[in-house]
C-alpha positions as a Python dict, from the first residue, in 0.01 Angstrom:
ca = {
    (1, 'M'): (0, 0, 0),
    (2, 'L'): (78, 337, -111),
    (3, 'K'): (187, 527, 184),
    (4, 'L'): (45, 855, 162),
    (5, 'T'): (144, 1160, 422),
    (6, 'S'): (-179, 1339, 430),
    (7, 'Q'): (-547, 1266, 535),
    (8, 'A'): (-685, 1536, 296),
    (9, 'E'): (-507, 1275, 28),
    (10, 'W'): (-672, 959, 207),
    (11, 'V'): (-999, 1134, 154),
    (12, 'E'): (-974, 1265, -163),
    (13, 'R'): (-907, 920, -261),
    (14, 'A'): (-1259, 820, -49),
    (15, 'R'): (-1453, 1060, -268),
    (16, 'V'): (-1378, 814, -597),
    (17, 'V'): (-1493, 512, -433),
    (18, 'L'): (-1682, 557, -149),
    (19, 'P'): (-2068, 749, -144),
    (20, 'G'): (-2027, 1065, 83),
    (21, 'A'): (-1673, 981, 111),
    (22, 'G'): (-1714, 746, 401),
    (23, 'F'): (-1833, 444, 577),
    (24, 'G'): (-2179, 645, 679),
    (25, 'N'): (-2082, 597, 1041),
    (26, 'F'): (-1875, 887, 1097),
    (27, 'D'): (-1740, 1241, 965),
    (28, 'P'): (-1582, 1097, 645),
    (29, 'N'): (-1242, 1358, 741),
    (30, 'T'): (-1089, 1214, 999),
    (31, 'V'): (-909, 904, 900),
    (32, 'I'): (-777, 686, 1209),
    (33, 'R'): (-455, 514, 1173),
    (34, 'E'): (-420, 377, 1492),
    (35, 'G'): (-558, 317, 1816),
    (36, 'K'): (-386, 217, 2135),
    (37, 'G'): (-531, 192, 2484),
    (38, 'S'): (-770, 531, 2584),
    (39, 'R'): (-584, 713, 2261),
    (40, 'V'): (-627, 702, 1881),
    (41, 'W'): (-461, 881, 1630),
    (42, 'D'): (-496, 1015, 1293),
    (43, 'E'): (-327, 1020, 927),
    (44, 'D'): (-187, 1330, 987),
    (45, 'G'): (-49, 1187, 1330),
    (46, 'K'): (-293, 1452, 1529),
    (47, 'E'): (-334, 1244, 1899),
    (48, 'Y'): (-669, 1230, 2034),
    (49, 'V'): (-836, 1107, 2405),
    (50, 'D'): (-1066, 842, 2271),
    (51, 'L'): (-1471, 891, 2393),
    (52, 'L'): (-1574, 748, 2083),
    (53, 'I'): (-1440, 417, 2142),
    (54, 'G'): (-1521, 249, 1804),
    (55, 'S'): (-1899, 360, 1926),
    (56, 'G'): (-1905, 131, 2193),
    (57, 'P'): (-1686, -179, 2164),
    (58, 'M'): (-1420, -78, 2312),
    (59, 'M'): (-1483, -67, 2702),
    (60, 'L'): (-1147, -190, 2767),
    (61, 'G'): (-950, 25, 2504),
    (62, 'H'): (-746, 8, 2236),
    (63, 'G'): (-501, -319, 2187),
    (64, 'H'): (-599, -424, 2515),
    (65, 'P'): (-276, -683, 2589),
    (66, 'E'): (-490, -959, 2737),
    (67, 'V'): (-782, -952, 2430),
    (68, 'M'): (-469, -922, 2206),
    (69, 'E'): (-321, -1265, 2338),
    (70, 'A'): (-606, -1448, 2299),
    (71, 'V'): (-670, -1326, 1952),
    (72, 'L'): (-310, -1376, 1850),
    (73, 'E'): (-366, -1752, 1955),
    (74, 'Q'): (-664, -1818, 1779),
    (75, 'L'): (-538, -1654, 1439),
    (76, 'P'): (-293, -1970, 1360),
    (77, 'R'): (-563, -2185, 1437),
    (78, 'G'): (-833, -2031, 1207),
    (79, 'M'): (-1010, -1706, 1117),
    (80, 'T'): (-1335, -1856, 1058),
    (81, 'F'): (-1526, -2214, 1000),
    (82, 'F'): (-1878, -2170, 952),
    (83, 'A'): (-1924, -2474, 1136),
    (84, 'S'): (-1958, -2444, 1521),
    (85, 'N'): (-1616, -2364, 1730),
    (86, 'A'): (-1530, -2441, 2108),
    (87, 'A'): (-1519, -2042, 2170),
    (88, 'G'): (-1845, -1946, 2039),
    (89, 'I'): (-1993, -2210, 2247),
    (90, 'E'): (-1858, -2069, 2555),
    (91, 'L'): (-1908, -1712, 2511),
    (92, 'A'): (-2296, -1861, 2478),
    (93, 'E'): (-2224, -2020, 2792),
    (94, 'Q'): (-2092, -1728, 2963),
    (95, 'I'): (-2363, -1457, 2817),
    (96, 'C'): (-2667, -1717, 2919),
    (97, 'A'): (-2533, -1687, 3240),
    (98, 'A'): (-2467, -1334, 3274),
    (99, 'V'): (-2787, -1168, 3115),
    (100, 'P'): (-3119, -1222, 3311),
    (101, 'C'): (-3371, -1313, 2985),
    (102, 'A'): (-3100, -1536, 2823),
    (103, 'D'): (-3217, -1897, 2802),
    (104, 'Q'): (-3041, -1933, 2496),
    (105, 'I'): (-2853, -1712, 2239),
    (106, 'R'): (-2822, -1717, 1788),
    (107, 'Y'): (-2541, -1530, 1671),
    (108, 'V'): (-2503, -1309, 1412),
    (109, 'S'): (-2234, -1052, 1322),
    (110, 'T'): (-2433, -696, 1394),
    (111, 'G'): (-2659, -532, 1628),
    (112, 'G'): (-2880, -441, 1351),
    (113, 'E'): (-2921, -819, 1257),
    (114, 'A'): (-2970, -901, 1604),
    (115, 'D'): (-3223, -657, 1623),
    (116, 'M'): (-3407, -767, 1294),
    (117, 'Y'): (-3468, -1096, 1403),
    (118, 'A'): (-3569, -1056, 1730),
    (119, 'M'): (-3879, -845, 1567),
    (120, 'R'): (-3911, -1146, 1359),
    (121, 'A'): (-3946, -1410, 1621),
    (122, 'A'): (-4171, -1209, 1818),
    (123, 'R'): (-4387, -1225, 1494),
    (124, 'A'): (-4321, -1590, 1437),
    (125, 'F'): (-4384, -1651, 1789),
    (126, 'T'): (-4696, -1433, 1811),
    (127, 'G'): (-4851, -1516, 1497),
    (128, 'R'): (-4924, -1140, 1511),
    (129, 'E'): (-4765, -863, 1253),
    (130, 'K'): (-4700, -492, 1443),
    (131, 'I'): (-4420, -406, 1629),
    (132, 'V'): (-4440, -79, 1851),
    (133, 'K'): (-4106, 104, 1902),
    (134, 'F'): (-4014, 431, 2075),
    (135, 'E'): (-3982, 755, 1868),
    (136, 'G'): (-3593, 818, 1871),
    (137, 'G'): (-3500, 480, 1950),
    (138, 'Y'): (-3195, 304, 1740),
    (139, 'H'): (-3243, -22, 1660),
    (140, 'G'): (-3010, -86, 1345),
    (141, 'M'): (-3072, -3, 945),
    (142, 'C'): (-3360, -292, 859),
    (143, 'A'): (-3676, -111, 760),
    (144, 'E'): (-3857, -145, 1033),
    (145, 'A'): (-3583, -3, 1281),
    (146, 'Q'): (-3586, 307, 1007),
    (147, 'M'): (-3921, 413, 1133),
    (148, 'S'): (-3879, 728, 1340),
    (149, 'L'): (-3545, 711, 1447),
    (150, 'A'): (-3480, 1045, 1385),
    (151, 'P'): (-3769, 1239, 1222),
    (152, 'D'): (-3770, 1602, 1131),
    (153, 'Q'): (-4115, 1621, 1138),
    (154, 'L'): (-4261, 1542, 1452),
    (155, 'V'): (-4596, 1425, 1328),
    (156, 'N'): (-4865, 1234, 1549),
    (157, 'F'): (-4824, 935, 1759),
    (158, 'P'): (-4863, 630, 1679),
    (159, 'T'): (-4777, 740, 1271),
    (160, 'A'): (-4448, 594, 1168),
    (161, 'V'): (-4191, 851, 992),
    (162, 'P'): (-3955, 651, 747),
    (163, 'D'): (-3612, 800, 789),
    (164, 'S'): (-3473, 635, 445),
    (165, 'A'): (-3587, 594, 96),
    (166, 'G'): (-3646, 268, 2),
    (167, 'I'): (-3879, 125, 222),
    (168, 'P'): (-4210, -25, 173),
    (169, 'Q'): (-4555, 163, 273),
    (170, 'A'): (-4645, -184, 429),
    (171, 'V'): (-4343, -143, 638),
    (172, 'R'): (-4455, 201, 774),
    (173, 'D'): (-4821, 16, 823),
    (174, 'G'): (-4661, -230, 1047),
    (175, 'M'): (-4520, -10, 1264),
    (176, 'L'): (-4692, 175, 1561),
    (177, 'I'): (-4433, 496, 1700),
    (178, 'A'): (-4502, 573, 2095),
    (179, 'P'): (-4295, 876, 2302),
    (180, 'F'): (-4035, 739, 2526),
    (181, 'N'): (-4113, 716, 2925),
    (182, 'D'): (-4492, 810, 2848),
    (183, 'I'): (-4649, 512, 3013),
    (184, 'E'): (-4988, 640, 3000),
    (185, 'Y'): (-4993, 645, 2584),
    (186, 'L'): (-4844, 304, 2575),
    (187, 'R'): (-5133, 175, 2787),
    (188, 'G'): (-5382, 336, 2533),
    (189, 'L'): (-5219, 223, 2209),
    (190, 'L'): (-5194, -158, 2357),
    (191, 'D'): (-5526, -138, 2500),
    (192, 'E'): (-5656, -25, 2110),
    (193, 'H'): (-5457, -233, 1898),
    (194, 'G'): (-5250, -516, 2176),
    (195, 'S'): (-5444, -810, 1976),
    (196, 'E'): (-5228, -682, 1687),
    (197, 'V'): (-4918, -639, 1826),
    (198, 'A'): (-4612, -918, 1821),
    (199, 'G'): (-4380, -693, 2018),
    (200, 'V'): (-4258, -397, 2174),
    (201, 'I'): (-3892, -293, 2139),
    (202, 'L'): (-3668, -39, 2320),
    (203, 'E'): (-3332, 70, 2446),
    (204, 'P'): (-3389, 24, 2822),
    (205, 'L'): (-3147, 379, 2782),
    (206, 'Q'): (-3276, 549, 2464),
    (207, 'R'): (-2957, 635, 2298),
    (208, 'I'): (-2862, 843, 2653),
    (209, 'V'): (-3213, 920, 2798),
    (210, 'P'): (-3285, 728, 3099),
    (211, 'P'): (-3604, 537, 3201),
    (212, 'E'): (-3777, 732, 3426),
    (213, 'P'): (-3838, 555, 3782),
    (214, 'V'): (-4121, 220, 3701),
    (215, 'F'): (-4163, 280, 3319),
    (216, 'L'): (-3957, -14, 3217),
    (217, 'Q'): (-4179, -215, 3487),
    (218, 'A'): (-4453, -89, 3382),
    (219, 'V'): (-4407, -169, 2999),
    (220, 'R'): (-4316, -525, 3128),
    (221, 'E'): (-4682, -555, 3286),
    (222, 'L'): (-4847, -410, 3000),
    (223, 'A'): (-4632, -670, 2776),
    (224, 'T'): (-4790, -956, 2968),
    (225, 'Q'): (-5109, -819, 3006),
    (226, 'H'): (-5161, -829, 2620),
    (227, 'G'): (-4928, -1162, 2516),
    (228, 'V'): (-4633, -901, 2395),
    (229, 'V'): (-4300, -995, 2361),
    (230, 'L'): (-4087, -695, 2505),
    (231, 'I'): (-3762, -673, 2357),
    (232, 'F'): (-3511, -469, 2522),
    (233, 'D'): (-3235, -355, 2272),
    (234, 'E'): (-2912, -404, 2494),
    (235, 'V'): (-2671, -360, 2181),
    (236, 'V'): (-2567, -78, 2337),
    (237, 'T'): (-2639, -144, 2711),
    (238, 'G'): (-2542, -505, 2749),
    (239, 'F'): (-2253, -565, 2969),
    (240, 'R'): (-2217, -145, 3006),
    (241, 'L'): (-2448, -47, 3281),
    (242, 'A'): (-2355, -342, 3450),
    (243, 'Y'): (-2214, -695, 3400),
    (244, 'G'): (-2562, -798, 3322),
    (245, 'G'): (-2682, -536, 3097),
    (246, 'A'): (-2962, -283, 3215),
    (247, 'Q'): (-3191, -581, 3269),
    (248, 'E'): (-2988, -588, 3548),
    (249, 'A'): (-2931, -269, 3672),
    (250, 'Y'): (-3272, -163, 3655),
    (251, 'G'): (-3423, -477, 3749),
    (252, 'V'): (-3633, -575, 3475),
    (253, 'V'): (-3637, -843, 3272),
    (254, 'P'): (-3774, -874, 2912),
    (255, 'D'): (-3882, -1194, 2658),
    (256, 'L'): (-3550, -1113, 2428),
    (257, 'C'): (-3301, -911, 2425),
    (258, 'T'): (-3033, -798, 2147),
    (259, 'L'): (-2615, -754, 2217),
    (260, 'G'): (-2334, -666, 1999),
    (261, 'K'): (-2065, -416, 2078),
    (262, 'V'): (-1889, -543, 2413),
    (263, 'I'): (-1956, -949, 2351),
    (264, 'G'): (-1702, -893, 2027),
    (265, 'G'): (-1431, -744, 2247),
    (266, 'G'): (-1396, -496, 1935),
    (267, 'F'): (-1528, -785, 1646),
    (268, 'P'): (-1809, -816, 1488),
    (269, 'L'): (-2010, -987, 1669),
    (270, 'A'): (-2368, -978, 1816),
    (271, 'A'): (-2658, -1202, 1933),
    (272, 'I'): (-3028, -1257, 2015),
    (273, 'A'): (-3081, -1389, 2363),
    (274, 'G'): (-3399, -1481, 2527),
    (275, 'R'): (-3624, -1721, 2640),
    (276, 'A'): (-3592, -2071, 2556),
    (277, 'D'): (-4035, -2114, 2389),
    (278, 'I'): (-3902, -1796, 2192),
    (279, 'M'): (-3549, -1903, 2075),
    (280, 'A'): (-3695, -2226, 1999),
    (281, 'H'): (-3853, -2115, 1681),
    (282, 'F'): (-3495, -2088, 1523),
    (283, 'D'): (-3525, -2440, 1562),
    (284, 'K'): (-3680, -2647, 1271),
    (285, 'Y'): (-3719, -2968, 1505),
    (286, 'A'): (-3856, -2819, 1789),
    (287, 'V'): (-4129, -2588, 1610),
    (288, 'G'): (-4188, -2755, 1240),
    (289, 'K'): (-4110, -2591, 935),
    (290, 'E'): (-4414, -2358, 890),
    (291, 'R'): (-4300, -2193, 1268),
    (292, 'W'): (-3964, -2191, 1181),
    (293, 'M'): (-3733, -1907, 1153),
    (294, 'M'): (-3435, -1930, 899),
    (295, 'Q'): (-3138, -1761, 1041),
    (296, 'L'): (-2783, -1810, 890),
    (297, 'G'): (-2463, -1608, 840),
    (298, 'T'): (-2120, -1674, 725),
    (299, 'L'): (-1954, -1516, 1031),
    (300, 'S'): (-2179, -1568, 1299),
    (301, 'G'): (-1992, -1670, 1612),
    (302, 'N'): (-1654, -1623, 1454),
    (303, 'P'): (-1398, -1787, 1668),
    (304, 'V'): (-1115, -1495, 1657),
    (305, 'A'): (-1436, -1245, 1765),
    (306, 'A'): (-1561, -1528, 2038),
    (307, 'V'): (-1197, -1557, 2220),
    (308, 'A'): (-1184, -1204, 2208),
    (309, 'G'): (-1566, -1196, 2382),
    (310, 'V'): (-1469, -1444, 2611),
    (311, 'K'): (-1145, -1265, 2738),
    (312, 'T'): (-1316, -908, 2757),
    (313, 'M'): (-1595, -1064, 2969),
    (314, 'E'): (-1331, -1207, 3195),
    (315, 'I'): (-1213, -890, 3266),
    (316, 'L'): (-1497, -717, 3349),
    (317, 'R'): (-1618, -994, 3615),
    (318, 'R'): (-1281, -855, 3785),
    (319, 'D'): (-1351, -680, 4103),
    (320, 'G'): (-1371, -339, 4105),
    (321, 'A'): (-1383, -334, 3662),
    (322, 'Y'): (-1748, -162, 3703),
    (323, 'E'): (-1673, 57, 3984),
    (324, 'A'): (-1324, 238, 3830),
    (325, 'F'): (-1567, 196, 3461),
    (326, 'H'): (-1843, 409, 3621),
    (327, 'A'): (-1633, 634, 3816),
    (328, 'N'): (-1416, 714, 3506),
    (329, 'G'): (-1776, 830, 3379),
    (330, 'R'): (-1891, 1038, 3669),
    (331, 'R'): (-1567, 1247, 3682),
    (332, 'I'): (-1578, 1364, 3272),
    (333, 'M'): (-1971, 1451, 3369),
    (334, 'E'): (-1844, 1627, 3636),
    (335, 'I'): (-1584, 1820, 3460),
    (336, 'A'): (-1786, 1925, 3149),
    (337, 'S'): (-2071, 2003, 3379),
    (338, 'N'): (-1860, 2216, 3584),
    (339, 'A'): (-1681, 2392, 3271),
    (340, 'L'): (-2012, 2505, 3159),
    (341, 'K'): (-2171, 2619, 3499),
    (342, 'A'): (-1872, 2846, 3521),
    (343, 'E'): (-1996, 3028, 3169),
    (344, 'G'): (-2350, 3049, 3304),
    (345, 'I'): (-2469, 2797, 2993),
    (346, 'S'): (-2793, 2617, 3061),
    (347, 'H'): (-2758, 2237, 3002),
    (348, 'Q'): (-2804, 1925, 3114),
    (349, 'V'): (-2595, 1602, 3141),
    (350, 'V'): (-2786, 1345, 3029),
    (351, 'G'): (-2745, 939, 3054),
    (352, 'H'): (-2532, 713, 3253),
    (353, 'P'): (-2199, 740, 3383),
    (354, 'S'): (-2110, 429, 3103),
    (355, 'L'): (-2288, 639, 2811),
    (356, 'F'): (-2404, 997, 2848),
    (357, 'E'): (-2411, 1370, 2673),
    (358, 'I'): (-2436, 1694, 2697),
    (359, 'V'): (-2749, 1841, 2589),
    (360, 'F'): (-2804, 2212, 2569),
    (361, 'T'): (-3139, 2287, 2724),
    (362, 'D'): (-3279, 2408, 3047),
    (363, 'R'): (-3552, 2164, 3067),
    (364, 'D'): (-3570, 1810, 3156),
    (365, 'V'): (-3476, 1592, 2900),
    (366, 'R'): (-3740, 1252, 2876),
    (367, 'N'): (-3750, 1198, 2518),
    (368, 'Y'): (-3638, 1254, 2150),
    (369, 'R'): (-3855, 1533, 2098),
    (370, 'D'): (-3662, 1724, 2425),
    (371, 'V'): (-3361, 1625, 2268),
    (372, 'F'): (-3455, 1741, 1910),
    (373, 'H'): (-3550, 2104, 2068),
    (374, 'A'): (-3231, 2170, 2253),
    (375, 'D'): (-2965, 2403, 2104),
    (376, 'A'): (-2800, 2181, 1810),
    (377, 'A'): (-2558, 2526, 1740),
    (378, 'K'): (-2400, 2536, 2105),
    (379, 'A'): (-2380, 2139, 2062),
    (380, 'A'): (-2197, 2145, 1767),
    (381, 'A'): (-1984, 2447, 1879),
    (382, 'F'): (-1905, 2272, 2190),
    (383, 'N'): (-1810, 1930, 2011),
    (384, 'A'): (-1606, 2105, 1754),
    (385, 'Q'): (-1370, 2250, 2002),
    (386, 'L'): (-1381, 1947, 2201),
    (387, 'H'): (-1210, 1786, 1854),
    (388, 'K'): (-960, 2045, 1757),
    (389, 'D'): (-816, 2022, 2149),
    (390, 'G'): (-792, 1624, 2121),
    (391, 'V'): (-1116, 1475, 2210),
    (392, 'F'): (-1244, 1215, 1970),
    (393, 'K'): (-1647, 1147, 2011),
    (394, 'S'): (-1952, 1123, 1882),
    (395, 'P'): (-2180, 1442, 1822),
    (396, 'G'): (-2455, 1303, 2027),
    (397, 'K'): (-2279, 1010, 2296),
    (398, 'T'): (-1990, 1015, 2516),
    (399, 'Y'): (-1819, 677, 2565),
    (400, 'P'): (-1619, 620, 2858),
    (401, 'S'): (-1358, 328, 2888),
    (402, 'L'): (-1132, 139, 3142),
    (403, 'A'): (-827, 254, 2956),
    (404, 'L'): (-881, 647, 3055),
    (405, 'T'): (-532, 796, 3248),
    (406, 'D'): (-497, 1055, 3491),
    (407, 'A'): (-289, 1214, 3167),
    (408, 'D'): (-613, 1226, 3007),
    (409, 'F'): (-815, 1360, 3310),
    (410, 'A'): (-546, 1632, 3305),
    (411, 'L'): (-643, 1718, 2912),
    (412, 'F'): (-996, 1695, 2996),
    (413, 'E'): (-982, 1946, 3299),
    (414, 'D'): (-795, 2195, 3036),
    (415, 'V'): (-1013, 2161, 2728),
    (416, 'Y'): (-1387, 2152, 2874),
    (417, 'P'): (-1322, 2479, 2973),
    (418, 'A'): (-1232, 2612, 2643),
    (419, 'A'): (-1521, 2398, 2480),
    (420, 'A'): (-1744, 2601, 2704),
    (421, 'R'): (-1598, 2948, 2568),
    (422, 'A'): (-1658, 2815, 2209),
    (423, 'V'): (-2010, 2781, 2299),
    (424, 'M'): (-2040, 3129, 2415),
    (425, 'G'): (-1873, 3290, 2081),
}
C-alpha cells in the first residue's frame, strides 16, 4: 500500500471510491491511523484522547495486552470456520450466566442484525405483525429500525416517520411509535392495538436518556398483560451499565435482548438472547418448518471475536472493574459540567456514567423531543473545540473507558473550560 503523509490525501482518495468520502459512520475528514490504550492518532499524527472508543466496544481501551494475547493465540489456529467452535460456545455460556433474560443465544455479526432478528422472533412467537418502538430509539439499519429514529418532522404518535429512502409503505404501516418515558401513552396504545402487537423494542437507556423510575417495570407489566414480547436493545448497554447489562442495573428482565459491541472485544460480533421458548424458533426441529425462523451468517460466532469477547468479559468480572469504569465517567461529567457552570451556560448532563452527553437546554431531558429542541449550535461549538484540542468523541455521546489515565484527566481539565468558552463565542 502506498504510504501517504497527509490525511487530506486519504480523504481525496476516499472521495473517489466511497459515497460521501467515508464509511457512513463518522466525519470522513478524520482518518484514524492507530489506537493504543486511551489514545488514537490520525493520519497526520495528531493525538487524541478517545471518548468514542469505536462507538462503544473498546471499554478496555485499544490493544489491551490480555485481549491481544488471546487473539494472537487464536489466529494461527484459524480465523473462521462457519461451523461451531469452542470459543463461541464458551462465550455463549458466559453470556447466559451473566444476562438475566438469556436462556440461550444466537450469534450474528452486528447489533443491527440482532435487532432485526429479535423483532422477527417476536412475530414468529406471537403470530402477530406490529412492532412498537420509541421515537428516537436506535435499533440498527433494518427497515423497521429506520422508523422515527431521528425524525425532523415531529408528527402525532403513533405515526411512523421513515428516516431512509427505499422503505416500503407496508413497513411503516407495521410500526407504532410511542414517546419514551410516557407510560400512559403506551398503556393507551396497547389497550387499542395490543392484540396486533408482536413486540415492544426499546433501549433501556435510550441513546443517552435514562428511564424514569418505574418506567421499565411498567413497560414489562404491560407487555406481559398483552402477551407482547418485550425486547431490550442492549447492544450499547450490555456489559456497560453493569456486568449483566441494563436489566441488572434497573432490575427489569425482558423476554429477549440484543447484545453487541462489548461481547466481541472490538471485533464484529453480536447476539440475540432470551427465553428458551422464544429462542426455539431458531431450531427447525423444535418448532417445525412452518414456525421456524431461518438465520445464518458466514461470520456468526467467529472464533477470533469470541476469544476476544471471552477475555474482555473475564477482565470485566475482576474486582473493582465497574467501580473504576463508572468513576471515570463521573469524573468527566463533573469536569464538563463545572466548566459550563463557570461560564453560566445552561446545560444538562444526560445519561449514565458509562455513557452520557451534554445537552444544551435548561429543561429536563425525558425523550427524543427534549434533545431535538436543545441548542444544537452550542453543542456543535462545544464539540468542535474539544476535537481541536485533542478529544475524539461523537457529536452526540461520550464513551468513557477503563484505559483513561491521570494524564487524560489533566487534559480534560484544560480543554473542557476552553470548549465552554467556545460556546460563549
